[in-house]
N, C-alpha and C positions, 0 to 999 in steps of 0.2 A: 503494500501500500501506498502512496506516494505521500509526501511530508505533506503537501497542499491538502488532501484529501482526509488525513491525521488531522490537523488545524481544524477544519470545515467542520469535524464530525465534535470534537473537542468544544467548539464556539456555541456550534450545535444544542450538545448536553448542556454546557453551563445558561445559554439562554432559556432554555429548558426550565432549566429550574429555579432558574430566577423569577420566570411566570408561573409557576407554582406556586414558589414562597410568597410573591404576590396574591396569589389568587385566595391561598390559607389566611394571609393576611388581611385581606378583604372581607372573607367570610367571619374572622373571628371578631373584627371589628361590628361588621352588620349584627352576628349575633348578639354581640357584647351589647348593643343599642335595642336592639327591635325585644329582645327579653327582657328587659326591668323594665320597659316601657307596657309590655302584655302585662307582667306580673304585678303593677302598680295601676292594670285597668281594675282590678279586681281585691288587690290588696293593700291598708292603709300604708304609707311610707314610715315605718319609725322615725326617721330624721330625714336632714336634707343637705345637699352638699353647704350651703345658706347657711346654715345651723351649725355642723361643724368646724365649717372656716370660722364663727363667731367664738365658738367655745374653745379654738385654737388660739385664736386673737387674745381671749383674757388668758390663758394660760401663758402665753407667751410675754402678755404685759405683766406677770406675776399676779393678777387679780383672781384673789383665793377665794372673796366672797361671790363672783358671779357666778347666777345661777340662771338657766336658761328656762323659760315656763313656757310650755305646752300642751294642750289637753284635747284631742281628738272627740270633735263631735261628727256624727252622720248629719249632711244637707238639712234632712228635718227636724235638728234639733237646732240649727240657727236662724236666728230671723230674717225672713226673706227681705228685709230693709237690707239688710246688710250687702246681699250679693248684689242690689239693684244700686247701691250706692257705690260699690266698687265699678263698677259696669259704667254708673256715668259719669265718676270719674277718671276712670282711666282705658275703658274701651267701650265706646257706647254701640257698636257694630260687632260684639261680640258674637251675638244670637246667629249672624248672618256669614261672618266672613270663616274661612278655612284656614285661621291659622295665623293669614297678614292683613291689615288693613292697609291695603295699597293707594288708596286715597289720602290717609297719614302720615305713609310715606312720601311720597309726592310733595303732597305739604311740606313736609319736615325740609325737605331739599331744597324746593324755592325759596322757604324762611333763609336757609343757609345763604344760598347764592344771590337772596338779598341785602345779605350783610349781618343777618338777624342771628341770633342765638342758635345754636345746634339744640334742639329740644329732640326728646326723645316721640319715638311712634310705636313702642312695645307693646303688641298685644295681649291680654291676660294670659294667653297660649303659652308665647313667648316667654314673657315674666316667668310662668311656672316652671316651663324648661327651663331656665336658668337657675330658679331656685332649686329645682331638686335635683341637678346633675351637672352644673356648673362654677365657675367661678365668677367673682368682678372682674371689669376690663372692659377693653373696648377691639383688642387685636382681632383680626381677620380670622383666626381660625378658631376664637372662640363664637364670634358670632355666627360661623357657618356652622358649624355644632349646634348653635342652638336653633337656628334655622331647620335643622336636618332634624333633632328631637322635637322640633314645634309640628312639624310634618306627620312622624309617626305618632304623638300624642293626639293631635286633631284627625288621623285616620281610624284609630282605637280605640278613642274614649267619645263617649258621648257628651254633648256640653255640660249636662246635669255633674258628669262626675269630674270634669274637667275645675268647674265651678266651685264645688264640694274640697275637690283637694288645694286648690289657689286658698279658698278662704280657712283653711286649717296650717298650711304652711308659712302665709306672708308672712312680714314682719310687721307689729303695728307699733311698735317702740324697743329700744334697746332690749335684746334677749327674751321680748314677749313675741311668742307665735300663734297665728292663730287665733281664729273669732273667738274662744272661749277663753283662752287667758286674756285677751283683751279687754273682754266686757269683767271680768272678773278684778282686773288690775285697776283699772281704771272706772268701771260704773259700778262694781260691787255687786253682778247680777249676771246669770247666766248667759251664753248668748241667742238663745230663744227668746228671751225681753227685751233684746235691744230695739229700743225706740229708731224712726227715721231720723230725728234727730243727730241721737246718739250714733246712729252707722253713718251721718254723713261726716259726723265730727272724726269719727275711726278712718274714713276713706282720704279725709284729706290728710290725714299725716303720711300715707305711704310715699310720696316723693321724697321724703327724708325720716323715716320714723325714727332714728334716733336726735334728731333735733327739736320736732316737733313733741307735745306732749298734749293726747285726749284730754285728759285731767287737769291742764291748766293751760288751756289753749288762747295765745293772744290773738289780737286783733287781724292778721294775716288771716291765722286759722279759723276763726271766726268768718271772716271773708269767705275763704273758699268752702267753709261748710252750708253756707248760705248759697251758694254759688251751687254746689253739690243737690241740694236742694228743689232748687230750680229744674236742674234736668232731670231728677227723679220725677218731679211732677210732669215736666214735660214727654219722658218716656212712656208715660201710664200709669206707674205702680210697679211692683211687685210681677204683676200678669205678664208685662213685657218680655221675663225670661223664660215663660213657658212652666209646662209642670217638672 
């Protein structure tokens, strides 16, 4: 056999091995993302990436007194006013879109082009994907993974499940995660008894839950609460979210 043929066969074998390993890595990555999403469709998540990061942050800072507060409640045990308030505040097209609000993204891009401040256009599903599986930041890798998990969640979970998990894991205050922990901490009552005004106040803290305090609202938080309440009325009440 000539040396040229030997080199050709060796190169072919190497190329085949690389393609095989790339396929294996692709399948592992695919299964490693799809399976957790499918599992959490039926199993309540015991924690999230963001909760773990906050605990690590406190430990690294030597904050031995830090305690994370969260208590899971099914959607039927959470006031429908809170779901509506969060949607009115963060993602008014939640019942209609499939994970991404294209109009909001285009508006944000145009605002940036016109010299305005870059603002977020993340849907509840995008926020949930980031909270459950990812980390803070604005890198292209993280945004790409966020988009992938968003597509998986929207493809496999009903809207009511997305809202249920979101309301149980979103941060409403420093170390205070989920509707039940927030309702007990800030209003001394279960999440099922939250009023429209209390729900709007909690939703108003979402852009900066460590900076705003629902139990000590300042003028800005009150102003945002009033805006959310108006949006809730315009959306038609809790019936907007369906059964």
